[in-house]
PAZAPA-4460 file (N, C-alpha, C; in steps of 0.05 Angstrom, whole numbers, plus 32768, in hexadecimal, padded with zeros to 4 digits):
% residues 300
    n_x    n_y    n_z   ca_x   ca_y   ca_z    c_x    c_y    c_z   seq   type   mol
   7F5D   7F48   7EAA   7F61   7F2F   7E9B   7F49   7F1D   7E9C     1      M     A
   7F3C   7F1B   7EB3   7F23   7F0B   7EB6   7F0D   7F16   7EA4     2      E     A
   7F0A   7F31   7EA5   7EF5   7F3D   7E95   7EFA   7F3A   7E77     3      I     A
   7F14   7F3A   7E70   7F1B   7F35   7E54   7F12   7F19   7E4B     4      S     A
   7F16   7F06   7E5D   7F0D   7EEB   7E56   7EEF   7EE9   7E52     5      E     A
   7EE0   7EF8   7E63   7EC3   7EF8   7E61   7EBC   7F04   7E46     6      V     A
   7EC9   7F1A   7E3E   7EC4   7F26   7E24   7EC9   7F13   7E0C     7      A     A
   7EDE   7F03   7E0F   7EE5   7EF0   7DF9   7ED1   7ED9   7DF8     8      H     A
   7EC5   7ED2   7E0F   7EB1   7EBE   7E0F   7E98   7EC8   7E00     9      R     A
   7E93   7EE2   7E01   7E7D   7EED   7DF2   7E82   7EEA   7DD4    10      Q     A
   7E9B   7EED   7DCB   7EA1   7EE9   7DAF   7E9B   7ECC   7DA7    11      I     A
   7EA2   7EB9   7DB8   7E9D   7E9D   7DB2   7E7F   7E98   7DAE    12      D     A
   7E6F   7EA4   7DC0   7E52   7EA0   7DBE   7E47   7EAC   7DA4    13      I     A
   7E4F   7EC4   7D9D   7E45   7ED1   7D85   7E50   7EC4   7D6C    14      D     A
   7E68   7EBA   7D6D   7E73   7EAC   7D55   7E63   7E93   7D4F    15      S     A
   7E5B   7E84   7D64   7E4B   7E6C   7D5F   7E30   7E73   7D53    16      M     A
   7E25   7E8A   7D5C   7E0B   7E92   7D51   7E0D   7E9B   7D33    17      Q     A
   7E24   7EA8   7D2D   7E28   7EB0   7D11   7E2A   7E97   7CFF    18      V     A
   7E3A   7E83   7D08   7E3C   7E6A   7CF9   7E21   7E5C   7CF6    19      E     A
   7E12   7E5C   7D0B   7DF7   7E50   7D0A   7DE5   7E5E   7CF6    20      R     A
   7DE5   7E79   7CF6   7DD4   7E87   7CE4   7DDE   7E85   7CC7    21      L     A
   7DF8   7E83   7CC3   7E03   7E7F   7CA8   7DF8   7E65   7C9C    22      Q     A
   7DF8   7E50   7CAD   7DED   7E36   7CA4   7DCF   7E39   7C9E    23      A     A
   7DC1   7E48   7CAE   7DA4   7E4C   7CAA   7D9F   7E5C   7C90    24      F     A
   7DB0   7E70   7C8B   7DAD   7E80   7C72   7DB1   7E6E   7C5A    25      V     A
   7DC5   7E5D   7C5B   7DCA   7E4B   7C44   7DB2   7E38   7C3F    26      R     A
   7DA5   7E31   7C55   7D8E   7E1F   7C53   7D73   7E2D   7C50    27      N     A
   7D75   7E48   7C4F   7D5C   7E58   7C4C   7D4B   7E59   7C65    28      G     A
   7D57   7E54   7C7C   7D47   7E55   7C95   7D4C   7E6F   7CA4    29      K     A
   7D5D   7E81   7C9A   7D62   7E9B   7CA7   7D68   7EAF   7C91    30      A     A
   7D64   7EC8   7C98   7D68   7EDD   7C84   7D84   7EE9   7C87    31      S     A
   7D8C   7EF7   7C71   7DA6   7F05   7C72   7DA5   7F1B   7C87    32      E     A
   7D8D   7F26   7C8C   7D8B   7F3B   7CA0   7D91   7F31   7CBC    33      S     A
   7D87   7F19   7CC3   7D8D   7F0E   7CDD   7DAB   7F08   7CDF    34      E     A
   7DB7   7EFE   7CC9   7DD3   7EF8   7CCA   7DE4   7F12   7CCD    35      L     A
   7DDB   7F27   7CC0   7DEA   7F41   7CC3   7DE8   7F4B   7CDF    36      S     A
   7DD1   7F48   7CEC   7DCE   7F51   7D08   7DE0   7F42   7D1A    37      Q     A
   7DE2   7F28   7D15   7DF4   7F18   7D26   7E11   7F1E   7D22    38      Q     A
   7E18   7F23   7D08   7E34   7F2B   7D03   7E3A   7F46   7D10    39      R     A
   7E27   7F58   7D10   7E2B   7F72   7D1E   7E2F   7F6E   7D3C    40      A     A
   7E20   7F5C   7D47   7E24   7F55   7D64   7E3F   7F49   7D69    41      T     A
   7E48   7F38   7D57   7E63   7F2C   7D59   7E79   7F41   7D57    42      L     A
   7E75   7F54   7D45   7E89   7F6A   7D42   7E8A   7F7B   7D5B    43      A     A
   7E73   7F80   7D67   7E72   7F8F   7D80   7E80   7F80   7D97    44      N     A
   7E7C   7F66   7D98   7E89   7F56   7DAC   7EA7   7F56   7DA9    45      S     A
   7EB0   7F55   7D90   7ECD   7F57   7D8C   7ED8   7F72   7D94    46      R     A
   7EC9   7F87   7D90   7ED1   7FA2   7D98   7ED4   7FA3   7DB7    47      L     A
   7EC0   7F97   7DC5   7EC1   7F97   7DE2   7ED8   7F87   7DEC    48      L     A
   7EDE   7F70   7DDF   7EF5   7F60   7DE7   7F0F   7F6F   7DE2    49      A     A
   7F11   7F7E   7DCC   7F29   7F8E   7DC6   7F2D   7FA3   7DDC    50      T     A
   7F17   7FB0   7DE4   7F19   7FC4   7DF9   7F22   7FB7   7E13    51      Q     A
   7F17   7F9F   7E19   7F1F   7F91   7E32   7F3D   7F8A   7E31    52      A     A
   7F46   7F81   7E1A   7F63   7F7A   7E17   7F74   7F93   7E1B    53      D     A
   7F6B   7FAA   7E10   7F7A   7FC3   7E13   7F7B   7FCB   7E30    54      N     A
   7F64   7FC8   7E3E   7F63   7FCF   7E5B   7F77   7FBD   7E6A    55      N     A
   7F79   7FA4   7E63   7F8C   7F92   7E70   7FA8   7F9C   7E6C    56      T     A
   7FAF   7FA2   7E54   7FCB   7FAC   7E4E   7FD1   7FC6   7E5D    57      R     A
   7FBD   7FD8   7E5E   7FC1   7FF1   7E6D   7FC4   7FEC   7E8B    58      L     A
   7FB5   7FD9   7E95   7FB7   7FD2   7EB2   7FD3   7FC7   7EB8    59      A     A
   7FDD   7FB6   7EA6   7FF8   7FAB   7EAB   800D   7FC1   7EA8    60      I     A
   8009   7FD3   7E96   801C   7FEA   7E93   801C   7FFB   7EAD    61      L     A
   8004   8000   7EB7   8002   8010   7ED0   8010   8002   7EE7    62      T     A
   800D   7FE8   7EE9   8019   7FD9   7EFE   8038   7FD9   7EFC    63      L     A
   8042   7FD5   7EE3   805F   7FD6   7EE0   806B   7FF1   7EE6    64      T     A
   805C   8006   7EE0   8065   8021   7EE6   8066   8026   7F04    65      Q     A
   8052   801B   7F12   8052   801D   7F30   8069   800E   7F3C    66      L     A
   8071   7FF8   7F2F   8088   7FE8   7F38   80A2   7FF4   7F2D    67      L     A
   80A0   8009   7F1D   80B7   8017   7F12   80C8   8004   7F00    68      E     A
   80BA   7FF2   7EF2   80C8   7FE1   7EDF   80CD   7FF1   7EC5    69      L     A
   80E2   7FEB   7EB7   80E8   7FFB   7E9E   80D4   7FF6   7E88    70      P     A
   80C8   7FDE   7E87   80B6   7FD8   7E71   80A3   7FC2   7E7A    71      T     A
   808A   7FC2   7E6F   8078   7FAC   7E76   807D   7F93   7E66    72      P     A
   808F   7F94   7E53   8095   7F7C   7E43   80A0   7F65   7E54    73      D     A
   8095   7F4E   7E51   809D   7F37   7E61   8092   7F36   7E7D    74      G     A
   8082   7F4A   7E84   8076   7F4A   7E9E   805A   7F3D   7E9D    75      F     A
   8054   7F2C   7EB0   803A   7F1F   7EB1   8031   7F1D   7ECD    76      S     A
   8017   7F19   7ED1   800B   7F17   7EEB   8000   7EFB   7EEE    77      V     A
   8007   7EEE   7F04   7FFC   7ED4   7F0B   7FE2   7ED9   7F1A    78      V     A
   7FCC   7ED1   7F0E   7FB2   7ED5   7F1B   7FAE   7EC3   7F32    79      R     A
   7FA3   7ECD   7F48   7F9E   7EBB   7F5F   7F89   7EA7   7F59    80      P     A
   7F8B   7E90   7F66   7F78   7E7B   7F62   7F60   7E80   7F73    81      D     A
   7F4B   7E8C   7F68   7F34   7E93   7F77   7F21   7E7B   7F7A    82      L     A
   7F1C   7E73   7F92   7F0A   7E5C   7F96   7EED   7E63   7F8E    83      P     A
   7EDF   7E50   7F84   7EC3   7E54   7F7D   7EB3   7E52   7F97    84      V     A
   7EA5   7E67   7F9E   7E96   7E68   7FB7   7E7C   7E59   7FB4    85      M     A
   7E74   7E4D   7FC9   7E5A   7E3F   7FCA   7E48   7E4D   7FDE    86      S     A
   7E2E   7E45   7FDE   7E1B   7E52   7FF0   7E23   7E50   800D    87      A     A
   7E30   7E39   8015   7E38   7E35   8030   7E4E   7E48   8039    88      S     A
   7E5E   7E52   8025   7E73   7E64   802C   7E69   7E80   8035    89      D     A
   7E50   7E85   802F   7E45   7E9F   8035   7E33   7E9E   804E    90      F     A
   7E33   7E87   805C   7E23   7E85   8074   7E2F   7E95   808B    91      S     A
   7E1F   7E9B   809F   7E29   7EAA   80B6   7E3F   7E9C   80C4    92      S     A
   7E3D   7E81   80C7   7E51   7E72   80D4   7E6C   7E72   80C5    93      A     A
   7E6A   7E70   80AB   7E83   7E70   809B   7E90   7E8B   809C    94      A     A
   7E80   7EA1   809B   7E8C   7EBC   809C   7E99   7EC0   80B7    95      I     A
   7E8C   7EB8   80CD   7E97   7EBC   80E8   7EB1   7EAC   80EB    96      A     A
   7EB2   7E94   80DE   7ECA   7E84   80E1   7EE2   7E8F   80D1    97      A     A
   7EDC   7E9C   80BB   7EF1   7EA5   80A9   7EF9   7EC2   80AD    98      N     A
   7EE7   7ED2   80B9   7EEC   7EEF   80BC   7EEA   7EF5   80DA    99      I     A
   7F00   7EFB   80E7   7EFE   7F03   8104   7EEF   7F1E   8107   100      P     A
   7EE5   7F22   811E   7ED7   7F3B   8124   7EEA   7F53   8124   101      S     A
   7EE0   7F6B   8121   7EF2   7F83   8122   7F02   7F85   813C   102      P     A
   7EF5   7F7C   8152   7F03   7F7D   816C   7F1B   7F6B   816D   103      E     A
   7F18   7F53   8161   7F2E   7F3F   8161   7F45   7F4A   814F   104      V     A
   7F3E   7F54   8138   7F52   7F5E   8126   7F60   7F76   8132   105      I     A
   7F51   7F87   8140   7F5C   7F9F   814D   7F70   7F97   8163   106      Y     A
   7F69   7F83   8173   7F7B   7F7A   8188   7F95   7F6F   817C   107      A     A
   7F93   7F62   8165   7FAC   7F58   8158   7FBC   7F6F   814D   108      E     A
   7FAE   7F83   8141   7FBC   7F99   8134   7FCA   7FAA   8148   109      A     A
   7FC0   7FAD   8161   7FCC   7FBE   8175   7FE9   7FB5   817B   110      L     A
   7FEE   7F9B   817A   8008   7F91   8180   801C   7F91   816A   111      G     A
   8013   7F97   8152   8026   7F95   813B   8027   7FAE   8129   112      I     A
   8014   7FBF   812B   8014   7FD7   8119   8029   7FEB   8122   113      K     A
   803B   7FF3   8110   8051   8005   8117   8048   8020   8121   114      P     A
   8031   802A   8117   8029   8045   8120   8020   8044   813D   115      E     A
   8015   802E   8146   800E   802B   8162   8027   802A   8174   116      I     A
   803A   8019   816B   8053   8016   817A   8062   8031   817C   117      A     A
   8061   8041   8166   806F   805B   8167   8063   806E   817B   118      A     A
   8048   806F   817C   803A   8080   818F   803F   8077   81AB   119      Q     A
   8040   805D   81B0   8045   8053   81CB   8061   805A   81D4   120      Q     A
   8074   8058   81C3   8090   805F   81CA   8092   807D   81D0   121      L     A
   8084   808D   81C1   8084   80AA   81C6   8077   80B0   81E1   122      K     A
   8062   80A0   81E9   8056   80A4   8203   8069   809D   8219   123      L     A
   8079   8087   8216   808D   8080   822A   80A2   8096   822C   124      K     A
   80A8   80A3   8215   80BC   80B8   8215   80B2   80D0   8226   125      G     A
   8098   80D6   8225   808E   80EC   8235   808F   80E6   8253   126      T     A
   808D   80CD   825B   8090   80C5   8277   80AD   80CC   8281   127      E     A
   80C0   80C6   8270   80DC   80CD   8277   80E0   80EB   8278   128      H     A
   80D2   80F9   8267   80D4   8117   8267   80CA   8122   8281   129      S     A
   80B5   8116   828D   80AB   811F   82A7   80C0   811A   82BC   130      I     A
   80CC   8102   82BC   80E1   80FC   82D0   80F9   810F   82CD   131      K     A
   8100   8116   82B5   8116   8129   82B1   810F   8144   82BC   132      I     A
   80F6   814D   82B8   80EE   8167   82C2   80ED   8167   82E1   133      A     A
   80E5   8151   82ED   80E4   814F   830A   8100   814F   8317   134      R     A
   8114   8148   8307   812F   8149   8311   8138   8164   831A   135      A     A
   8129   8179   8311   8130   8194   8319   812C   8199   8337   136      G     A
   811C   8188   8344   8117   818B   8361   812D   817F   8372   137      Y     A
   813E   816E   8366   8152   815F   8375   816C   816F   8377   138      Y     A
   817B   816D   838E   8195   817A   8390   81A9   816C   837E   139      P     A
   81BD   817B   8376   81D2   8171   8365   81ED   8174   8372   140      T     A
   81FD   815F   836F   8218   8160   837A   822C   815C   8363   141      L     A
   823E   816E   8360   8251   816D   834A   826D   816C   8354   142      S     A
   827E   815E   8346   829A   815B   834D   82AB   8169   8338   143      L     A
   82BF   8178   8340   82D0   8186   832D   82ED   8183   8336   144      S     A
   82FF   8186   8324   831B   8185   832A   832C   8190   8313   145      G     A
   8345   8196   8319   8356   81A1   8304   8373   81A3   830D   146      G     A
   8384   81A9   82FA   83A1   81AD   8300   83AC   81C0   82EC   147      M     A
   83C2   81CE   82F3   83CE   81E1   82E1   83E8   81EB   82EB   148      G     A
   83F5   81FA   82DA   840F   8207   82E2   8412   821F   82D0   149      T     A
   8428   822F   82D4   842B   8247   82C4   8449   824F   82C4   150      N     A
   844F   8261   82B2   846A   826C   82AF   8467   828A   82AA   151      Y     A
   8479   829A   82B7   8477   82B7   82B2   8493   82C3   82B6   152      Y     A
   8496   82DA   82A9   84AF   82EA   82AD   84A8   8307   82B1   153      T     A
   84BA   8315   82C0   84B6   8331   82C5   84CE   8340   82B9   154      T     A
   84C8   8355   82A9   84DE   8363   829C   84F0   8370   82B1   155      S     A
   8509   836B   82AE   851D   8377   82C0   8524   8367   82D8   156      G     A
   8516   8351   82DC   851B   833F   82F3   8522   8324   82E9   157      F     A
   8533   8317   82F9   853A   82FC   82F2   8524   82E8   82F9   158      K     A
   851E   82D6   82E8   850A   82C2   82ED   8516   82A6   82EC   159      S     A
   8508   8294   82FA   8511   8278   82F8   850C   826E   82DC   160      D     A
   851A   8259   82D5   8517   824E   82BA   84FB   8241   82B6   161      N     A
   84F6   823B   829D   84DB   8232   8295   84D3   8218   82A4   162      F     A
   84E4   8204   82A4   84DC   81EA   82B1   84DA   81ED   82CF   163      S     A
   84EA   81FE   82DB   84E8   8202   82F8   84CD   820F   82FF   164      T     A
   84C6   8224   82F0   84AC   8231   82F6   8494   821E   82F2   165      Q     A
   8495   820E   82DC   847F   81FB   82D8   847C   81E8   82EF   166      L     A
   8493   81DF   82FB   8492   81CD   8311   848A   81DB   832A   167      R     A
   8494   81F2   8330   848E   8201   8348   8472   820C   8348   168      N     A
   8468   8213   8331   844D   821F   8330   8436   820B   832B   169      N     A
   843D   81F1   832B   8429   81DD   8327   8414   81DD   833D   170      F     A
   83FA   81DD   8337   83E4   81DD   834B   83CF   81C9   8342   171      S     A
   83BF   81C1   8355   83A8   81AE   8350   8392   81B3   8365   172      Q     A
   837A   81AC   835D   8364   81B0   836F   834E   819B   8369   173      Y     A
   833D   8197   837D   8325   8186   837A   830F   8192   838B   174      I     A
   82F6   8191   8381   82E1   819E   8390   82C6   8190   838C   175      G     A
   82B4   8193   839F   8299   8189   839E   8286   81A1   839F   176      L     A
   8270   819F   838F   825D   81B5   838F   8241   81AA   8393   177      N     A
   8233   81B1   83A8   8218   81A8   83AE   8205   81BF   83A9   178      L     A
   81F1   81B8   8397   81DD   81CD   8390   81C2   81C3   8399   179      N     A
   81B6   81D1   83AC   819B   81CA   83B7   8187   81DE   83AC   180      I     A
   8174   81D5   839B   8161   81E8   8390   814D   81F1   83A6   181      P     A
   8149   820A   83A8   8136   8216   83BB   811F   8224   83AC   182      I     A
   8126   8235   8399   8111   8243   838A   811E   824B   836F   183      F     A
   8112   8242   8359   811C   8249   833F   8106   8255   832E   184      N     A
   80F5   8265   833B   80DF   8273   832E   80CC   8260   831F   185      R     A
   80C6   824A   832C   80B2   8236   8322   80BA   822A   8307   186      F     A
   80D3   822B   8300   80DB   8220   82E7   80D8   8201   82E7   187      Q     A
   80DF   81F4   82FC   80DC   81D7   82FE   80BF   81CF   82FD   188      T     A
   80AF   81DD   830D   8092   81D7   830D   8086   81DA   82F2   189      R     A
   808D   81EF   82E4   8082   81F4   82C9   808C   81DF   82B5   190      N     A
   80A5   81D6   82B8   80B0   81C2   82A7   80A1   81A7   82AA   191      S     A
   809A   81A1   82C4   808B   8188   82C9   806F   818A   82BD   192      I     A
   8062   81A1   82C0   8047   81A4   82B5   8048   81A2   8297   193      R     A
   805C   81AE   828A   805E   81AC   826D   8062   818F   8264   194      T     A
   8073   8181   8273   8078   8165   826C   805F   8154   8270   195      A     A
   804F   815A   8284   8036   814B   8288   8022   8151   8272   196      K     A
   8021   816A   8269   800F   8171   8253   8018   8162   823A   197      I     A
   8032   8160   8235   803C   8152   821E   8034   8134   8220   198      Q     A
   8035   8129   8238   802D   810D   823C   800F   810A   8235   199      R     A
   7FFE   811C   823F   7FE2   811A   8239   7FDC   811D   821B   200      E     A
   7FEA   8130   820E   7FE7   8133   81F1   7FEF   8119   81E2   201      N     A
   8005   810D   81EB   800E   80F5   81DE   7FFB   80DE   81E3   202      Q     A
   7FEE   80DD   81FB   7FDA   80C9   8201   7FC2   80CC   81EE   203      Q     A
   7FBA   80E5   81EA   7FA4   80EB   81D8   7FAB   80E3   81BB   204      L     A
   7FC5   80E7   81B4   7FCE   80E0   8199   7FCD   80C1   8196   205      Q     A
   7FD5   80B3   81AB   7FD4   8096   81AA   7FB8   808C   81A8   206      L     A
   7FA6   8098   81B8   7F89   8090   81B7   7F7D   8096   819C   207      D     A
   7F85   80AC   8190   7F7A   80B3   8176   7F84   80A0   8160   208      N     A
   7F9E   8098   8163   7FA9   8084   8150   7F9B   806A   8152   209      T     A
   7F96   8061   816B   7F87   8048   816F   7F6A   804A   8164   210      K     A
   7F5E   8061   8169   7F42   8065   815F   7F42   8064   8140   211      K     A
   7F55   8071   8134   7F56   8070   8116   7F5B   8054   810C   212      T     A
   7F6C   8045   8119   7F72   802A   8111   7F58   8019   8114   213      L     A
   7F4A   801C   812A   7F31   800C   812D   7F1D   8013   8118   214      Y     A
   7F1A   802D   8112   7F07   8035   80FD   7F0F   8029   80E2   215      Q     A
   7F28   8029   80DC   7F31   801D   80C2   7F2A   7FFF   80C1   216      E     A
   7F2F   7FF1   80D8   7F29   7FD5   80D9   7F0B   7FD0   80D6   217      I     A
   7EFB   7FE0   80E3   7EDE   7FDE   80E1   7ED6   7FE1   80C4   218      Q     A
   7EE1   7FF6   80B7   7ED9   7FFB   809B   7EE0   7FE3   8089   219      K     A
   7EF9   7FD9   808C   7F01   7FC2   807C   7EF0   7FAA   8082   220      V     A
   7EE9   7FA6   809B   7ED9   7F8E   80A3   7EBE   7F8F   8095   221      Y     A
   7EB1   7FA6   8096   7E96   7FA7   808A   7E98   7FA8   806C   222      Y     A
   7EAE   7FB3   8061   7EB2   7FB1   8044   7EB5   7F94   803B   223      N     A
   7EC2   7F84   804D   7EC6   7F68   8047   7EAB   7F5A   8047   224      T     A
   7E9A   7F60   805B   7E7F   7F54   805B   7E6F   7F5C   8043   225      L     A
   7E72   7F75   803B   7E64   7F7E   8023   7E6E   7F70   800A   226      N     A
   7E88   7F6C   8009   7E94   7F5E   7FF2   7E8A   7F41   7FF0   227      A     A
   7E88   7F34   8007   7E7E   7F19   8008   7E61   7F18   7FFE   228      L     A
   7E51   7F2C   8008   7E35   7F2D   8000   7E32   7F33   7FE2   229      S     A
   7E44   7F44   7FD8   7E43   7F4A   7FBB   7E4B   7F32   7FAB   230      K     A
   7E5F   7F23   7FB4   7E67   7F0B   7FA5   7E50   7EF6   7FA5   231      E     A
   7E43   7EF4   7FBC   7E2D   7EE1   7FBE   7E17   7EE8   7FAA   232      Q     A
   7E10   7F02   7FAA   7DFB   7F0C   7F98   7E03   7F08   7F7B   233      S     A
   7E1D   7F0E   7F75   7E27   7F0B   7F5A   7E26   7EEE   7F51   234      S     A
   7E2D   7EDC   7F63   7E2D   7EC0   7F5D   7E11   7EB6   7F56   235      L     A
   7DFD   7EBF   7F66   7DE2   7EB8   7F60   7DD8   7EC4   7F46   236      E     A
   7DE1   7EDC   7F40   7DD9   7EEA   7F28   7DE4   7EDB   7F0F   237      A     A
   7DFD   7ED1   7F11   7E08   7EC2   7EFB   7DF8   7EA9   7EF6   238      V     A
   7DF2   7E9B   7F0B   7DE2   7E82   7F07   7DC7   7E87   7EFA   239      K     A
   7DBA   7E9C   7F03   7DA0   7EA3   7EF8   7DA1   7EAC   7EDC   240      N     A
   7DB4   7EBE   7ED6   7DB6   7EC9   7EBB   7DC0   7EB4   7EA7   241      T     A
   7DD1   7EA1   7EB1   7DDA   7E8C   7E9F   7DC3   7E79   7E98   242      Q     A
   7DB2   7E73   7EAB   7D9B   7E63   7EA5   7D88   7E71   7E92   243      T     A
   7D84   7E8B   7E97   7D73   7E9A   7E85   7D7E   7E9C   7E69   244      A     A
   7D99   7E9E   7E67   7DA6   7EA0   7E4D   7DA4   7E85   7E3E   245      F     A
   7DA8   7E6F   7E4C   7DA6   7E55   7E3F   7D8A   7E50   7E34   246      N     A
   7D76   7E59   7E43   7D5A   7E56   7E39   7D55   7E68   7E21   247      L     A
   7D60   7E81   7E23   7D5C   7E94   7E0D   7D6B   7E8A   7DF4   248      M     A
   7D83   7E7E   7DF8   7D92   7E74   7DE1   7D83   7E5E   7DD3   249      Q     A
   7D77   7E4C   7DE3   7D67   7E37   7DD7   7D4F   7E41   7DC8   250      A     A
   7D42   7E55   7DD3   7D2B   7E61   7DC6   7D33   7E6F   7DAC   251      K     A
   7D4A   7E7D   7DAD   7D54   7E8C   7D96   7D5B   7E79   7D7F   252      Y     A
   7D69   7E63   7D87   7D71   7E4F   7D72   7D59   7E40   7D67   253      E     A
   7D43   7E40   7D75   7D2B   7E33   7D6A   7D17   7E47   7D5E   254      N     A
   7D21   7E60   7D5B   7D10   7E74   7D4D   7CFA   7E7F   7D5E   255      G     A
   7CFC   7E7D   7D79   7CE6   7E87   7D8A   7CEE   7EA0   7D99   256      K     A
   7D05   7EAB   7D93   7D0F   7EC4   7D9F   7D1E   7ED3   7D8A   257      A     A
   7D1D   7EEE   7D8C   7D2B   7EFF   7D79   7D49   7F02   7D81   258      T     A
   7D58   7F0C   7D6E   7D75   7F10   7D74   7D78   7F25   7D89   259      I     A
   7D66   7F39   7D8B   7D68   7F4E   7D9F   7D64   7F41   7DBB   260      T     A
   7D51   7F30   7DBE   7D4D   7F22   7DD8   7D64   7F11   7DDF   261      E     A
   7D70   7F03   7DCB   7D87   7EF2   7DD0   7D9F   7F03   7DD9   262      F     A
   7DA4   7F19   7DCC   7DBB   7F2A   7DD3   7DB7   7F37   7DEF   263      N     A
   7D9F   7F3E   7DF5   7D9A   7F4A   7E10   7D9F   7F35   7E25   264      E     A
   7D96   7F1D   7E21   7D9A   7F08   7E35   7DB8   7F01   7E37   265      S     A
   7DC6   7F00   7E20   7DE3   7EFA   7E21   7DF2   7F10   7E2F   266      K     A
   7DEC   7F29   7E29   7DFA   7F40   7E35   7DF5   7F40   7E54   267      N     A
   7DDD   7F3A   7E5C   7DD7   7F39   7E79   7DE7   7F23   7E86   268      T     A
   7DEA   7F0C   7E79   7DF9   7EF6   7E84   7E17   7EFD   7E86   269      Y     A
   7E22   7F08   7E71   7E3E   7F0F   7E71   7E44   7F26   7E84   270      L     A
   7E32   7F38   7E87   7E35   7F4E   7E9B   7E36   7F43   7EB7   271      K     A
   7E25   7F2F   7EBD   7E25   7F23   7ED8   7E3F   7F14   7EDC   272      S     A
   7E4B   7F08   7EC8   7E65   7EFB   7ECB   7E7B   7F0F   7ED1   273      E     A
   7E7A   7F26   7EC4   7E8E   7F3A   7EC9   7E8B   7F45   7EE5   274      S     A
   7E73   7F49   7EEE   7E6E   7F53   7F09   7E77   7F3E   7F1E   275      E     A
   7E74   7F25   7F18   7E7D   7F10   7F2A   7E9C   7F10   7F2C   276      L     A
   7EA9   7F14   7F16   7EC7   7F16   7F16   7ED0   7F2D   7F28   277      V     A
   7EC3   7F44   7F24   7ECB   7F5B   7F34   7EC4   7F57   7F52   278      Q     A
   7EAE   7F4A   7F58   7EA6   7F45   7F73   7EBA   7F32   7F81   279      A     A
   7EC4   7F1E   7F72   7ED7   7F0B   7F7E   7EF1   7F18   7F84   280      R     A
   7EFB   7F2A   7F73   7F14   7F37   7F78   7F11   7F4C   7F8E   281      Y     A
   7EFA   7F59   7F8F   7EF4   7F6B   7FA5   7EF4   7F5C   7FC0   282      E     A
   7EE8   7F45   7FC0   7EE8   7F35   7FD8   7F04   7F2C   7FE0   283      N     A
   7F14   7F24   7FCD   7F30   7F1D   7FD2   7F40   7F35   7FDD   284      L     A
   7F3B   7F4C   7FD2   7F4A   7F64   7FDA   7F43   7F6B   7FF7   285      Y     A
   7F29   7F6B   7FFE   7F21   7F72   8019   7F2B   7F5E   802D   286      Q     A
   7F2B   7F44   8026   7F37   7F30   8038   7F55   7F35   803C   287      H     A
   7F62   7F3D   8027   7F7F   7F43   8029   7F84   7F5B   803C   288      A     A
   7F72   7F6E   803B   7F75   7F85   804D   7F72   7F7D   806B   289      L     A
   7F5F   7F6B   8070   7F5C   7F61   808B   7F75   7F52   8094   290      L     A
   7F81   7F43   8083   7F99   7F34   808A   7FB0   7F48   808E   291      E     A
   7FB0   7F5E   8080   7FC4   7F73   8083   7FC3   7F7E   809F   292      F     A
   7FAB   7F85   80A9   7FA8   7F90   80C4   7FAF   7F7B   80D9   293      Y     A
   7FAD   7F62   80D2   7FB4   7F4D   80E6   7FD2   7F47   80E5   294      R     A
   7FE1   7F54   80D2   7FFE   7F50   80D1   8006   7F37   80C2   295      G     A
   7FF4   7F2C   80B2   7FFB   7F13   80A3   8004   7F19   8087   296      K     A
   8013   7F06   807C   801D   7F0A   8060   8006   7F0B   804C   297      D     A
   8009   7F1C   8039   7FF4   7F1F   8024   7FFB   7F0C   800D   298      L     A
   7FF4   7EF3   8011   7FF8   7EDF   7FFC   7FDE   7ED6   7FF1   299      T     A
   7FDD   7ED0   7FD7   7FC4   7EC7   7FCB   7FC9   7EAB   7FBE   300      F     A
***
């Protein structure tokens, strides 16, 4: 959307030059050839603006598809209010105040990132596995009990009735069983060793997850510094190319520069504006990533 606006500003500039040359042609101060060249430049600017508008519509379509919306109709994007950066915003003190070091961000991320918490819980689970395995060395005492009765008959002999037999044959018991482990072919020892190996593997997994997290934070941190530097350079480029274009426009309107020189200066200026727009959003994106690792809301 920002780049589309830059492209439409180019149309405004070329349209004013066409109107100026048309007046000069009527007064005999410019040729039809110069007017035709300027009209061709205006047509090319309109083509670029059309392409930029199409890119905007395609970008909105892609976004609505990612959001699984049925149609892009009625969908719009509220652009963030990007502050205009000044030279003081790019000073070392300002950067240090606004961007914490990777170590500070990493310390914050350790307490909130779910992948770290998951690995830590798994490590605690392996400690319990070791305790469970060591339980094989301890004696066990078990309590058991039961009750029952029965009924039977023998062919050819008289038997007591059913209820009498159930009452007379009723029995019950209770018992204690003490099991003292002496030797189980090193099964307990091997189980403990296996559990300890699992704990060491899980510790390595946790360390690796922490290392990966720190590397990601480092990458985002230096990408943020690069984005700041790029925006600073782009801002300076816009100021310089705008000054150069204003001078070239004055020379062109006074007949001291050709249309080719004017168009080259204009294109350089508008290109620097487009690059500044991209640099600002890249800077915004990298700052948002830092806030993500710090566990803060991604609001613009």
